[in-house]
py3Dmol code that shows the C-alpha trace and the ligand (Angstrom):
import py3Dmol

protein = """\
ATOM      1  CA  MET A   1     -17.935 -19.306  -9.384  1.00  0.00           C
ATOM      2  CA  ALA A   2     -16.302 -16.592 -11.507  1.00  0.00           C
ATOM      3  CA  LEU A   3     -15.969 -13.184  -9.911  1.00  0.00           C
ATOM      4  CA  ASP A   4     -16.857 -10.297 -12.227  1.00  0.00           C
ATOM      5  CA  VAL A   5     -14.781  -7.262 -11.330  1.00  0.00           C
ATOM      6  CA  GLY A   6     -15.066  -3.592 -12.294  1.00  0.00           C
ATOM      7  CA  VAL A   7     -11.901  -1.481 -12.240  1.00  0.00           C
ATOM      8  CA  ILE A   8     -11.965   2.298 -11.717  1.00  0.00           C
ATOM      9  CA  GLY A   9      -8.760   3.973 -12.894  1.00  0.00           C
ATOM     10  CA  VAL A  10      -6.606   2.140 -15.410  1.00  0.00           C
ATOM     11  CA  GLY A  11      -3.309   4.010 -15.183  1.00  0.00           C
ATOM     12  CA  MET A  12      -0.130   2.128 -14.337  1.00  0.00           C
ATOM     13  CA  ILE A  13      -1.212   0.276 -11.184  1.00  0.00           C
ATOM     14  CA  GLY A  14      -4.753  -0.192 -12.539  1.00  0.00           C
ATOM     15  CA  GLN A  15      -3.435  -1.953 -15.631  1.00  0.00           C
ATOM     16  CA  GLU A  16      -1.162  -4.109 -13.461  1.00  0.00           C
ATOM     17  CA  HIS A  17      -4.203  -5.242 -11.457  1.00  0.00           C
ATOM     18  CA  VAL A  18      -6.367  -5.734 -14.572  1.00  0.00           C
ATOM     19  CA  ARG A  19      -3.699  -8.068 -15.989  1.00  0.00           C
ATOM     20  CA  ARG A  20      -3.801 -10.167 -12.823  1.00  0.00           C
ATOM     21  CA  LEU A  21      -7.576 -10.143 -12.387  1.00  0.00           C
ATOM     22  CA  ASP A  22      -8.639 -10.975 -15.918  1.00  0.00           C
ATOM     23  CA  GLY A  23      -8.610 -14.741 -16.264  1.00  0.00           C
ATOM     24  CA  GLY A  24      -6.587 -14.992 -13.060  1.00  0.00           C
ATOM     25  CA  PRO A  25      -6.129 -18.304 -11.229  1.00  0.00           C
ATOM     26  CA  GLY A  26      -8.759 -17.356  -8.643  1.00  0.00           C
ATOM     27  CA  GLY A  27     -11.478 -17.365 -11.325  1.00  0.00           C
ATOM     28  CA  SER A  28     -11.985 -13.644 -11.835  1.00  0.00           C
ATOM     29  CA  ARG A  29     -12.504 -11.545 -14.943  1.00  0.00           C
ATOM     30  CA  VAL A  30     -12.773  -7.835 -15.618  1.00  0.00           C
ATOM     31  CA  VAL A  31     -16.184  -6.872 -16.992  1.00  0.00           C
ATOM     32  CA  ALA A  32     -16.108  -3.060 -16.710  1.00  0.00           C
ATOM     33  CA  VAL A  33     -13.507  -0.321 -16.574  1.00  0.00           C
ATOM     34  CA  ALA A  34     -13.644   3.471 -16.280  1.00  0.00           C
ATOM     35  CA  ASP A  35     -10.969   6.140 -16.295  1.00  0.00           C
ATOM     36  CA  ALA A  36     -10.795   9.948 -16.208  1.00  0.00           C
ATOM     37  CA  ASP A  37      -9.234   9.483 -19.665  1.00  0.00           C
ATOM     38  CA  ALA A  38     -12.078   7.840 -21.647  1.00  0.00           C
ATOM     39  CA  GLY A  39      -9.706   6.907 -24.479  1.00  0.00           C
ATOM     40  CA  ARG A  40      -7.493   4.973 -22.087  1.00  0.00           C
ATOM     41  CA  ALA A  41     -10.519   3.145 -20.624  1.00  0.00           C
ATOM     42  CA  ALA A  42     -11.597   2.158 -24.156  1.00  0.00           C
ATOM     43  CA  THR A  43      -8.100   0.926 -25.039  1.00  0.00           C
ATOM     44  CA  VAL A  44      -7.835  -1.203 -21.896  1.00  0.00           C
ATOM     45  CA  ALA A  45     -11.370  -2.615 -22.310  1.00  0.00           C
ATOM     46  CA  GLY A  46     -10.624  -3.368 -25.970  1.00  0.00           C
ATOM     47  CA  ARG A  47      -7.796  -5.709 -24.926  1.00  0.00           C
ATOM     48  CA  LEU A  48     -10.057  -7.757 -22.637  1.00  0.00           C
ATOM     49  CA  PRO A  49     -12.534 -10.415 -23.775  1.00  0.00           C
ATOM     50  CA  ALA A  50     -15.451  -9.452 -21.516  1.00  0.00           C
ATOM     51  CA  ALA A  51     -14.908  -5.818 -20.508  1.00  0.00           C
ATOM     52  CA  LYS A  52     -16.875  -2.695 -21.393  1.00  0.00           C
ATOM     53  CA  ALA A  53     -15.583   0.842 -20.929  1.00  0.00           C
ATOM     54  CA  LEU A  54     -18.166   2.790 -18.912  1.00  0.00           C
ATOM     55  CA  PRO A  55     -18.395   6.596 -18.719  1.00  0.00           C
ATOM     56  CA  SER A  56     -17.672   6.930 -14.991  1.00  0.00           C
ATOM     57  CA  GLY A  57     -16.608   5.148 -11.834  1.00  0.00           C
ATOM     58  CA  GLU A  58     -20.140   5.557 -10.483  1.00  0.00           C
ATOM     59  CA  ASP A  59     -21.424   3.597 -13.517  1.00  0.00           C
ATOM     60  CA  VAL A  60     -18.972   0.784 -12.756  1.00  0.00           C
ATOM     61  CA  ILE A  61     -20.181   0.565  -9.150  1.00  0.00           C
ATOM     62  CA  ALA A  62     -23.865   0.679 -10.181  1.00  0.00           C
ATOM     63  CA  SER A  63     -23.501  -1.900 -12.968  1.00  0.00           C
ATOM     64  CA  ASP A  64     -25.427  -5.147 -12.341  1.00  0.00           C
ATOM     65  CA  ALA A  65     -22.660  -6.972 -14.194  1.00  0.00           C
ATOM     66  CA  VAL A  66     -20.112  -6.002 -11.520  1.00  0.00           C
ATOM     67  CA  ASP A  67     -19.806  -8.179  -8.372  1.00  0.00           C
ATOM     68  CA  ALA A  68     -16.825  -6.407  -6.823  1.00  0.00           C
ATOM     69  CA  VAL A  69     -14.822  -3.250  -7.478  1.00  0.00           C
ATOM     70  CA  VAL A  70     -11.127  -2.347  -7.635  1.00  0.00           C
ATOM     71  CA  VAL A  71     -10.328   1.347  -7.115  1.00  0.00           C
ATOM     72  CA  THR A  72      -7.001   2.357  -8.641  1.00  0.00           C
ATOM     73  CA  SER A  73      -7.843   5.931  -9.562  1.00  0.00           C
ATOM     74  CA  TRP A  74      -6.106   9.085  -8.328  1.00  0.00           C
ATOM     75  CA  GLY A  75      -5.996   9.238  -4.485  1.00  0.00           C
ATOM     76  CA  PRO A  76      -8.419  12.178  -3.971  1.00  0.00           C
ATOM     77  CA  THR A  77     -11.165  10.226  -5.813  1.00  0.00           C
ATOM     78  CA  HIS A  78     -10.916   7.151  -3.568  1.00  0.00           C
ATOM     79  CA  GLU A  79     -13.302   8.363  -0.866  1.00  0.00           C
ATOM     80  CA  PRO A  80     -16.458   8.855  -3.005  1.00  0.00           C
ATOM     81  CA  TYR A  81     -15.882   5.585  -4.877  1.00  0.00           C
ATOM     82  CA  VAL A  82     -15.299   3.525  -1.729  1.00  0.00           C
ATOM     83  CA  LEU A  83     -18.328   5.119  -0.021  1.00  0.00           C
ATOM     84  CA  ALA A  84     -20.469   4.318  -3.069  1.00  0.00           C
ATOM     85  CA  CYS A  85     -19.304   0.676  -2.984  1.00  0.00           C
ATOM     86  CA  ILE A  86     -20.233   0.406   0.696  1.00  0.00           C
ATOM     87  CA  ALA A  87     -23.652   1.955  -0.042  1.00  0.00           C
ATOM     88  CA  ALA A  88     -24.134  -0.563  -2.872  1.00  0.00           C
ATOM     89  CA  GLY A  89     -23.021  -3.453  -0.619  1.00  0.00           C
ATOM     90  CA  LYS A  90     -20.187  -4.388  -3.037  1.00  0.00           C
ATOM     91  CA  PRO A  91     -16.758  -5.601  -1.879  1.00  0.00           C
ATOM     92  CA  VAL A  92     -14.055  -3.088  -2.802  1.00  0.00           C
ATOM     93  CA  PHE A  93     -10.293  -3.348  -3.067  1.00  0.00           C
ATOM     94  CA  CYS A  94      -8.868   0.190  -2.859  1.00  0.00           C
ATOM     95  CA  GLU A  95      -5.243   1.005  -3.626  1.00  0.00           C
ATOM     96  CA  LYS A  96      -3.273   2.896  -0.985  1.00  0.00           C
ATOM     97  CA  PRO A  97      -3.816   5.460   0.372  1.00  0.00           C
ATOM     98  CA  LEU A  98      -7.415   4.648   1.335  1.00  0.00           C
ATOM     99  CA  ALA A  99      -8.109   8.400   1.070  1.00  0.00           C
ATOM    100  CA  THR A 100      -5.941  11.484   1.251  1.00  0.00           C
ATOM    101  CA  THR A 101      -7.031  12.862   4.627  1.00  0.00           C
ATOM    102  CA  GLN A 102      -7.701  11.162   7.933  1.00  0.00           C
ATOM    103  CA  GLN A 103     -11.184  12.739   7.993  1.00  0.00           C
ATOM    104  CA  ALA A 104     -12.019  11.096   4.656  1.00  0.00           C
ATOM    105  CA  CYS A 105     -10.669   7.731   5.890  1.00  0.00           C
ATOM    106  CA  ARG A 106     -12.744   8.102   9.047  1.00  0.00           C
ATOM    107  CA  ARG A 107     -15.901   8.676   6.989  1.00  0.00           C
ATOM    108  CA  ILE A 108     -15.190   5.387   5.201  1.00  0.00           C
ATOM    109  CA  VAL A 109     -14.677   3.573   8.518  1.00  0.00           C
ATOM    110  CA  ASP A 110     -17.914   5.065   9.888  1.00  0.00           C
ATOM    111  CA  ALA A 111     -19.855   4.054   6.759  1.00  0.00           C
ATOM    112  CA  GLU A 112     -18.559   0.489   6.996  1.00  0.00           C
ATOM    113  CA  VAL A 113     -19.361   0.293  10.693  1.00  0.00           C
ATOM    114  CA  ALA A 114     -22.879   1.594   9.966  1.00  0.00           C
ATOM    115  CA  ALA A 115     -23.257  -1.034   7.214  1.00  0.00           C
ATOM    116  CA  GLY A 116     -22.287  -3.620   9.844  1.00  0.00           C
ATOM    117  CA  ARG A 117     -19.919  -5.664   7.660  1.00  0.00           C
ATOM    118  CA  ARG A 118     -16.414  -5.481   6.259  1.00  0.00           C
ATOM    119  CA  LEU A 119     -16.386  -4.715   2.545  1.00  0.00           C
ATOM    120  CA  VAL A 120     -13.131  -2.760   2.150  1.00  0.00           C
ATOM    121  CA  GLN A 121      -9.570  -4.006   1.669  1.00  0.00           C
ATOM    122  CA  VAL A 122      -6.690  -1.521   1.268  1.00  0.00           C
ATOM    123  CA  GLY A 123      -3.733  -2.160  -1.069  1.00  0.00           C
ATOM    124  CA  PHE A 124      -0.866  -2.267   1.391  1.00  0.00           C
ATOM    125  CA  ASN A 125       0.820  -4.958  -0.680  1.00  0.00           C
ATOM    126  CA  ARG A 126       3.855  -5.577   1.513  1.00  0.00           C
ATOM    127  CA  ARG A 127       1.750  -7.710   3.863  1.00  0.00           C
ATOM    128  CA  PHE A 128       1.595 -10.235   0.993  1.00  0.00           C
ATOM    129  CA  ASP A 129       5.277 -10.173   0.042  1.00  0.00           C
ATOM    130  CA  PRO A 130       6.914 -13.521   0.921  1.00  0.00           C
ATOM    131  CA  ALA A 131      10.050 -11.787   2.282  1.00  0.00           C
ATOM    132  CA  HIS A 132       8.034  -9.447   4.497  1.00  0.00           C
ATOM    133  CA  ARG A 133       5.933 -12.379   5.697  1.00  0.00           C
ATOM    134  CA  ALA A 134       9.112 -14.304   6.606  1.00  0.00           C
ATOM    135  CA  LEU A 135      10.409 -11.238   8.471  1.00  0.00           C
ATOM    136  CA  LYS A 136       7.197 -11.039  10.488  1.00  0.00           C
ATOM    137  CA  GLN A 137       7.289 -14.778  11.164  1.00  0.00           C
ATOM    138  CA  ALA A 138      10.816 -14.461  12.619  1.00  0.00           C
ATOM    139  CA  VAL A 139       9.711 -11.569  14.849  1.00  0.00           C
ATOM    140  CA  ASP A 140       6.537 -13.389  15.967  1.00  0.00           C
ATOM    141  CA  ASP A 141       8.442 -16.640  16.657  1.00  0.00           C
ATOM    142  CA  GLY A 142      10.757 -14.854  19.078  1.00  0.00           C
ATOM    143  CA  THR A 143      13.779 -15.828  16.923  1.00  0.00           C
ATOM    144  CA  ILE A 144      15.567 -12.546  17.767  1.00  0.00           C
ATOM    145  CA  GLY A 145      14.099 -12.003  21.227  1.00  0.00           C
ATOM    146  CA  ALA A 146      12.259  -8.803  22.064  1.00  0.00           C
ATOM    147  CA  PRO A 147      12.521  -6.288  19.190  1.00  0.00           C
ATOM    148  CA  LEU A 148      14.242  -3.028  20.136  1.00  0.00           C
ATOM    149  CA  LEU A 149      15.069  -1.076  16.982  1.00  0.00           C
ATOM    150  CA  VAL A 150      14.144  -1.131  13.290  1.00  0.00           C
ATOM    151  CA  HIS A 151      16.124   0.303  10.380  1.00  0.00           C
ATOM    152  CA  CYS A 152      14.308   0.730   7.078  1.00  0.00           C
ATOM    153  CA  ALA A 153      15.148   2.284   3.729  1.00  0.00           C
ATOM    154  CA  HIS A 154      12.611   3.017   1.004  1.00  0.00           C
ATOM    155  CA  ARG A 155      14.390   4.034  -2.178  1.00  0.00           C
ATOM    156  CA  ASN A 156      12.923   4.867  -5.585  1.00  0.00           C
ATOM    157  CA  ALA A 157      15.107   5.194  -8.687  1.00  0.00           C
ATOM    158  CA  SER A 158      13.107   8.279  -9.683  1.00  0.00           C
ATOM    159  CA  VAL A 159       9.620   9.729  -9.327  1.00  0.00           C
ATOM    160  CA  PRO A 160       7.182  11.191 -11.877  1.00  0.00           C
ATOM    161  CA  GLN A 161       6.848  14.913 -12.615  1.00  0.00           C
ATOM    162  CA  HIS A 162       3.666  15.284 -10.547  1.00  0.00           C
ATOM    163  CA  TYR A 163       5.368  13.934  -7.391  1.00  0.00           C
ATOM    164  CA  THR A 164       5.399  16.585  -4.628  1.00  0.00           C
ATOM    165  CA  ARG A 165       7.367  17.019  -1.397  1.00  0.00           C
ATOM    166  CA  ASP A 166       4.475  15.728   0.750  1.00  0.00           C
ATOM    167  CA  MET A 167       4.234  12.553  -1.329  1.00  0.00           C
ATOM    168  CA  SER A 168       7.528  11.288   0.182  1.00  0.00           C
ATOM    169  CA  ILE A 169       5.434  10.844   3.324  1.00  0.00           C
ATOM    170  CA  ALA A 170       1.842  10.375   2.123  1.00  0.00           C
ATOM    171  CA  ASP A 171       2.500   8.194  -0.920  1.00  0.00           C
ATOM    172  CA  THR A 172       5.870   6.537  -0.219  1.00  0.00           C
ATOM    173  CA  ALA A 173       6.589   6.253   3.543  1.00  0.00           C
ATOM    174  CA  ILE A 174       2.941   5.326   4.163  1.00  0.00           C
ATOM    175  CA  HIS A 175       3.979   1.766   3.259  1.00  0.00           C
ATOM    176  CA  GLU A 176       6.346   1.667   6.255  1.00  0.00           C
ATOM    177  CA  MET A 177       3.606   3.127   8.482  1.00  0.00           C
ATOM    178  CA  ASP A 178       1.375   0.172   7.664  1.00  0.00           C
ATOM    179  CA  GLN A 179       4.273  -2.286   7.706  1.00  0.00           C
ATOM    180  CA  LEU A 180       5.410  -1.301  11.215  1.00  0.00           C
ATOM    181  CA  ARG A 181       1.848  -1.521  12.619  1.00  0.00           C
ATOM    182  CA  TRP A 182       1.412  -4.949  10.996  1.00  0.00           C
ATOM    183  CA  LEU A 183       4.881  -6.276  11.883  1.00  0.00           C
ATOM    184  CA  PHE A 184       4.513  -5.596  15.594  1.00  0.00           C
ATOM    185  CA  GLY A 185       0.716  -5.741  15.938  1.00  0.00           C
ATOM    186  CA  GLN A 186       0.659  -2.378  17.701  1.00  0.00           C
ATOM    187  CA  GLU A 187       0.245   1.294  16.988  1.00  0.00           C
ATOM    188  CA  ILE A 188       2.741   4.008  16.130  1.00  0.00           C
ATOM    189  CA  THR A 189       2.564   6.651  18.862  1.00  0.00           C
ATOM    190  CA  ALA A 190       4.744   9.454  17.454  1.00  0.00           C
ATOM    191  CA  ALA A 191       6.551  10.555  14.308  1.00  0.00           C
ATOM    192  CA  GLN A 192       9.388  12.976  13.678  1.00  0.00           C
ATOM    193  CA  VAL A 193      10.826  13.929  10.306  1.00  0.00           C
ATOM    194  CA  PHE A 194      14.445  15.001   9.838  1.00  0.00           C
ATOM    195  CA  THR A 195      15.621  16.786   6.716  1.00  0.00           C
ATOM    196  CA  PRO A 196      19.236  16.000   5.893  1.00  0.00           C
ATOM    197  CA  ARG A 197      21.376  17.604   3.191  1.00  0.00           C
ATOM    198  CA  ARG A 198      19.392  17.558  -0.062  1.00  0.00           C
ATOM    199  CA  SER A 199      20.323  15.451  -3.039  1.00  0.00           C
ATOM    200  CA  SER A 200      21.174  17.555  -6.075  1.00  0.00           C
ATOM    201  CA  ARG A 201      19.080  15.087  -8.084  1.00  0.00           C
ATOM    202  CA  GLY A 202      15.867  15.841  -6.201  1.00  0.00           C
ATOM    203  CA  GLY A 203      15.001  19.213  -7.786  1.00  0.00           C
ATOM    204  CA  GLU A 204      12.534  21.056  -5.544  1.00  0.00           C
ATOM    205  CA  LEU A 205      11.903  17.970  -3.412  1.00  0.00           C
ATOM    206  CA  GLN A 206      13.197  17.584   0.108  1.00  0.00           C
ATOM    207  CA  ASP A 207      15.044  14.401  -0.758  1.00  0.00           C
ATOM    208  CA  PRO A 208      16.078  12.343   1.171  1.00  0.00           C
ATOM    209  CA  LEU A 209      14.067  12.356   4.389  1.00  0.00           C
ATOM    210  CA  LEU A 210      14.626  10.490   7.627  1.00  0.00           C
ATOM    211  CA  VAL A 211      11.530   9.614   9.630  1.00  0.00           C
ATOM    212  CA  LEU A 212      11.651   8.337  13.182  1.00  0.00           C
ATOM    213  CA  PHE A 213       8.645   6.402  14.460  1.00  0.00           C
ATOM    214  CA  GLU A 214       7.924   5.451  18.066  1.00  0.00           C
ATOM    215  CA  MET A 215       5.911   2.294  18.655  1.00  0.00           C
ATOM    216  CA  ALA A 216       3.551   1.828  21.616  1.00  0.00           C
ATOM    217  CA  ASP A 217       5.982  -0.526  23.404  1.00  0.00           C
ATOM    218  CA  GLY A 218       8.989   1.780  22.950  1.00  0.00           C
ATOM    219  CA  VAL A 219      10.530   0.209  19.818  1.00  0.00           C
ATOM    220  CA  LEU A 220      12.103   2.956  17.653  1.00  0.00           C
ATOM    221  CA  ALA A 221      12.083   2.693  13.851  1.00  0.00           C
ATOM    222  CA  ASP A 222      14.094   4.886  11.512  1.00  0.00           C
ATOM    223  CA  VAL A 223      13.081   5.093   7.856  1.00  0.00           C
ATOM    224  CA  GLU A 224      15.168   6.615   5.074  1.00  0.00           C
ATOM    225  CA  VAL A 225      13.017   7.845   2.187  1.00  0.00           C
ATOM    226  CA  SER A 226      15.037   8.582  -0.947  1.00  0.00           C
ATOM    227  CA  VAL A 227      13.203   8.991  -4.221  1.00  0.00           C
ATOM    228  CA  ASN A 228      15.963   9.769  -6.726  1.00  0.00           C
ATOM    229  CA  VAL A 229      18.656   7.154  -6.165  1.00  0.00           C
ATOM    230  CA  HIS A 230      18.918   6.286  -9.879  1.00  0.00           C
ATOM    231  CA  TYR A 231      20.486   2.833  -9.331  1.00  0.00           C
ATOM    232  CA  GLY A 232      17.118   1.079  -8.897  1.00  0.00           C
ATOM    233  CA  TYR A 233      14.318   0.347  -6.423  1.00  0.00           C
ATOM    234  CA  GLU A 234      15.341  -0.838  -2.994  1.00  0.00           C
ATOM    235  CA  ILE A 235      13.415  -1.741   0.136  1.00  0.00           C
ATOM    236  CA  ARG A 236      15.355  -2.569   3.275  1.00  0.00           C
ATOM    237  CA  CYS A 237      14.245  -3.540   6.729  1.00  0.00           C
ATOM    238  CA  GLU A 238      16.271  -4.860   9.630  1.00  0.00           C
ATOM    239  CA  VAL A 239      14.827  -5.554  13.066  1.00  0.00           C
ATOM    240  CA  SER A 240      17.328  -5.567  15.906  1.00  0.00           C
ATOM    241  CA  GLY A 241      16.256  -7.632  18.899  1.00  0.00           C
ATOM    242  CA  GLU A 242      17.598  -8.649  22.318  1.00  0.00           C
ATOM    243  CA  SER A 243      19.183 -11.841  21.016  1.00  0.00           C
ATOM    244  CA  GLY A 244      19.705 -11.296  17.299  1.00  0.00           C
ATOM    245  CA  THR A 245      18.654  -9.436  14.184  1.00  0.00           C
ATOM    246  CA  VAL A 246      16.508 -10.289  11.172  1.00  0.00           C
ATOM    247  CA  GLU A 247      16.517  -8.445   7.876  1.00  0.00           C
ATOM    248  CA  LEU A 248      15.075  -8.682   4.385  1.00  0.00           C
ATOM    249  CA  ALA A 249      17.585 -10.450   2.123  1.00  0.00           C
ATOM    250  CA  GLU A 250      18.653  -9.056  -1.243  1.00  0.00           C
ATOM    251  CA  PRO A 251      15.849  -9.737  -3.717  1.00  0.00           C
ATOM    252  CA  ALA A 252      18.227 -10.611  -6.606  1.00  0.00           C
ATOM    253  CA  PRO A 253      17.722 -14.298  -7.501  1.00  0.00           C
ATOM    254  CA  VAL A 254      21.411 -14.828  -8.336  1.00  0.00           C
ATOM    255  CA  ARG A 255      24.753 -13.267  -7.479  1.00  0.00           C
ATOM    256  CA  VAL A 256      27.581 -13.224 -10.004  1.00  0.00           C
ATOM    257  CA  ARG A 257      31.250 -13.241  -9.014  1.00  0.00           C
ATOM    258  CA  ARG A 258      33.725 -12.325 -11.705  1.00  0.00           C
ATOM    259  CA  GLU A 259      36.849 -10.274 -12.211  1.00  0.00           C
ATOM    260  CA  GLY A 260      37.132  -9.348  -8.553  1.00  0.00           C
ATOM    261  CA  THR A 261      33.521  -8.198  -8.116  1.00  0.00           C
ATOM    262  CA  VAL A 262      30.260  -9.589  -6.745  1.00  0.00           C
ATOM    263  CA  ALA A 263      27.071  -8.381  -8.425  1.00  0.00           C
ATOM    264  CA  GLY A 264      23.320  -8.933  -8.269  1.00  0.00           C
ATOM    265  CA  LEU A 265      20.555  -7.134 -10.124  1.00  0.00           C
ATOM    266  CA  VAL A 266      18.588  -4.407  -8.332  1.00  0.00           C
ATOM    267  CA  PRO A 267      14.871  -4.241  -9.328  1.00  0.00           C
ATOM    268  CA  ALA A 268      14.024  -1.263 -11.540  1.00  0.00           C
ATOM    269  CA  ASP A 269      10.805  -0.258  -9.784  1.00  0.00           C
ATOM    270  CA  TRP A 270       8.015  -1.335  -7.433  1.00  0.00           C
ATOM    271  CA  ARG A 271       6.334  -3.424 -10.141  1.00  0.00           C
ATOM    272  CA  GLU A 272       9.397  -5.628 -10.425  1.00  0.00           C
ATOM    273  CA  ARG A 273      10.244  -5.760  -6.707  1.00  0.00           C
ATOM    274  CA  PHE A 274       6.712  -6.523  -5.550  1.00  0.00           C
ATOM    275  CA  THR A 275       5.291  -8.530  -8.440  1.00  0.00           C
ATOM    276  CA  LEU A 276       4.719 -11.617  -6.302  1.00  0.00           C
ATOM    277  CA  SER A 277       3.092  -9.591  -3.533  1.00  0.00           C
ATOM    278  CA  TYR A 278       0.502  -8.198  -5.971  1.00  0.00           C
ATOM    279  CA  ASP A 279      -0.198 -11.720  -7.275  1.00  0.00           C
ATOM    280  CA  VAL A 280      -0.825 -13.031  -3.763  1.00  0.00           C
ATOM    281  CA  GLU A 281      -2.718  -9.938  -2.633  1.00  0.00           C
ATOM    282  CA  LEU A 282      -5.285 -10.052  -5.438  1.00  0.00           C
ATOM    283  CA  ARG A 283      -5.551 -13.836  -5.405  1.00  0.00           C
ATOM    284  CA  GLU A 284      -6.348 -13.845  -1.679  1.00  0.00           C
ATOM    285  CA  TRP A 285      -8.815 -10.955  -2.110  1.00  0.00           C
ATOM    286  CA  VAL A 286     -10.659 -12.760  -4.924  1.00  0.00           C
ATOM    287  CA  ASP A 287     -10.758 -15.973  -2.837  1.00  0.00           C
ATOM    288  CA  THR A 288     -12.361 -14.221   0.134  1.00  0.00           C
ATOM    289  CA  VAL A 289     -14.907 -12.373  -2.004  1.00  0.00           C
ATOM    290  CA  VAL A 290     -15.881 -15.577  -3.843  1.00  0.00           C
ATOM    291  CA  ALA A 291     -16.231 -17.387  -0.512  1.00  0.00           C
ATOM    292  CA  ALA A 292     -18.309 -14.441   0.826  1.00  0.00           C
ATOM    293  CA  ARG A 293     -15.851 -14.052   3.727  1.00  0.00           C
ATOM    294  CA  PRO A 294     -14.710 -10.685   5.118  1.00  0.00           C
ATOM    295  CA  PRO A 295     -11.471  -9.553   3.443  1.00  0.00           C
ATOM    296  CA  GLY A 296      -8.380 -10.965   5.164  1.00  0.00           C
ATOM    297  CA  GLY A 297      -6.041  -8.112   4.182  1.00  0.00           C
ATOM    298  CA  PRO A 298      -5.604  -4.568   5.499  1.00  0.00           C
ATOM    299  CA  SER A 299      -8.948  -3.084   6.540  1.00  0.00           C
ATOM    300  CA  ALA A 300     -10.452   0.384   6.285  1.00  0.00           C
ATOM    301  CA  TRP A 301      -9.312   0.821   9.891  1.00  0.00           C
ATOM    302  CA  ASP A 302      -5.714   0.066   8.829  1.00  0.00           C
ATOM    303  CA  GLY A 303      -6.075   2.621   6.030  1.00  0.00           C
ATOM    304  CA  TYR A 304      -7.348   5.170   8.540  1.00  0.00           C
ATOM    305  CA  ALA A 305      -4.653   4.430  11.148  1.00  0.00           C
ATOM    306  CA  ALA A 306      -1.858   4.775   8.554  1.00  0.00           C
ATOM    307  CA  GLN A 307      -3.359   8.073   7.410  1.00  0.00           C
ATOM    308  CA  VAL A 308      -3.393   9.448  10.973  1.00  0.00           C
ATOM    309  CA  VAL A 309       0.322   8.602  11.228  1.00  0.00           C
ATOM    310  CA  SER A 310       0.942  10.130   7.800  1.00  0.00           C
ATOM    311  CA  ASP A 311      -0.746  13.371   8.877  1.00  0.00           C
ATOM    312  CA  ALA A 312       1.451  13.493  12.008  1.00  0.00           C
ATOM    313  CA  ALA A 313       4.602  12.967   9.907  1.00  0.00           C
ATOM    314  CA  LEU A 314       3.477  15.679   7.476  1.00  0.00           C
ATOM    315  CA  GLN A 315       2.955  18.052  10.391  1.00  0.00           C
ATOM    316  CA  SER A 316       6.500  17.297  11.525  1.00  0.00           C
ATOM    317  CA  LEU A 317       7.831  17.823   7.988  1.00  0.00           C
ATOM    318  CA  HIS A 318       6.144  21.227   7.769  1.00  0.00           C
ATOM    319  CA  ALA A 319       6.675  22.541  11.284  1.00  0.00           C
ATOM    320  CA  GLY A 320       9.462  20.337  12.676  1.00  0.00           C
ATOM    321  CA  GLY A 321       9.569  18.462  15.961  1.00  0.00           C
ATOM    322  CA  ARG A 322       8.039  15.295  17.319  1.00  0.00           C
ATOM    323  CA  VAL A 323       4.312  14.893  16.724  1.00  0.00           C
ATOM    324  CA  ALA A 324       2.284  12.502  18.864  1.00  0.00           C
ATOM    325  CA  VAL A 325      -0.179  10.182  17.105  1.00  0.00           C
ATOM    326  CA  GLU A 326      -3.590   9.939  18.757  1.00  0.00           C
ATOM    327  CA  LEU A 327      -5.928   7.197  17.556  1.00  0.00           C
ATOM    328  CA  PRO A 328      -9.500   6.880  18.805  1.00  0.00           C
ATOM    329  CA  GLU A 329     -10.755   3.522  20.025  1.00  0.00           C
ATOM    330  CA  ARG A 330     -10.884   0.831  17.349  1.00  0.00           C
ATOM    331  CA  PRO A 331     -14.516  -0.040  16.514  1.00  0.00           C
ATOM    332  CA  GLY A 332     -15.635  -3.585  17.314  1.00  0.00           C
ATOM    333  CA  LEU A 333     -15.950  -4.438  13.594  1.00  0.00           C
ATOM    334  CA  TYR A 334     -12.142  -4.359  13.306  1.00  0.00           C
ATOM    335  CA  ARG A 335     -11.148  -6.192  16.500  1.00  0.00           C
TER     336      ARG A 335
END
"""
ligand_1 = """\
12
ISE
C 4.148 4.090 -5.241
O 2.800 4.495 -5.280
C 4.281 2.848 -4.423
O 3.355 2.341 -3.854
C 5.669 2.365 -4.287
O 5.753 1.184 -3.536
C 6.516 3.454 -3.644
O 7.852 3.014 -3.556
C 6.444 4.733 -4.473
O 7.214 5.751 -3.852
C 4.995 5.179 -4.600
O 4.933 6.348 -5.391
"""
view = py3Dmol.view(width=600, height=400)
view.addModel(protein, "pdb")
view.setStyle({"model": 0}, {"cartoon": {"style": "trace"}})
view.addModel(ligand_1, "xyz")
view.setStyle({"model": 1}, {"stick": {}})
view.zoomTo()
view.show()
């Protein structure tokens, strides 16, 4: 069976997902798109064999032609679109963050619980990256003994004009918040943000940042967030355990040695670094929707839990100090 998908928001990430979903190996096609910029929606639809540009995201969700929805619009619009999908009983893949406040994420969780079935998957793509999966496998297998410490770095070559100080936490480090919860299968219990000497390349931004997370079992994770490193896009993670360490390897496919140097290419941006993860993520999502199974990827609860941690880290960024993370009990739908 082909899955007919509607896409709301066809900016950079939206177009990436459209490319994968239209005629993708899982048997999906894009039949409707909408964007705040109607001209852009028309251009994207014009490139696709079966897609129409519709006036609004609400029209995409309401369309009888649309079986499932992908939300890749601006973060503050996620909540109403995801709630409308739940009300319409349509599966929805929503890019991260699920919504921009924990209250909004909670309303989504509550709506899904009231509907009594899982319809939402959140775009925390690292869970689908082969290297991150291998890292988790090594931790789960006990290869390095009990984990004790984690060292991560999240580096962007540059960020767009509209990127604000809070986005280093809410838009960038939120990936590590989900990754740490997923890697260890437990919650983050506190966050503290440190503000080192600022890079002269960061303009008004507080760049870099160092965030310290405490996990429920006492593991400590430090995360460097640098968003103006210029040399490329780099994601690092090393877990230090009682009997060894495991870390993500360099993503460069080859290493060249010549004239006294060793060199390997650094990806330019997240699209290049995580291309395979997006392929797997959308393929697995399409497969579960077609099979009428609940989504296997990050749930609305995961989106909510990451947002609660993000809010704690933002509080620490603004006011300093360690901020405890308090999560309510996980509803039965997500156990
Ligand atoms: C972007 O939205 C992403 O998801 C990237 O993975 C992250 O590195 C970047 O900072 C975000 O803006």
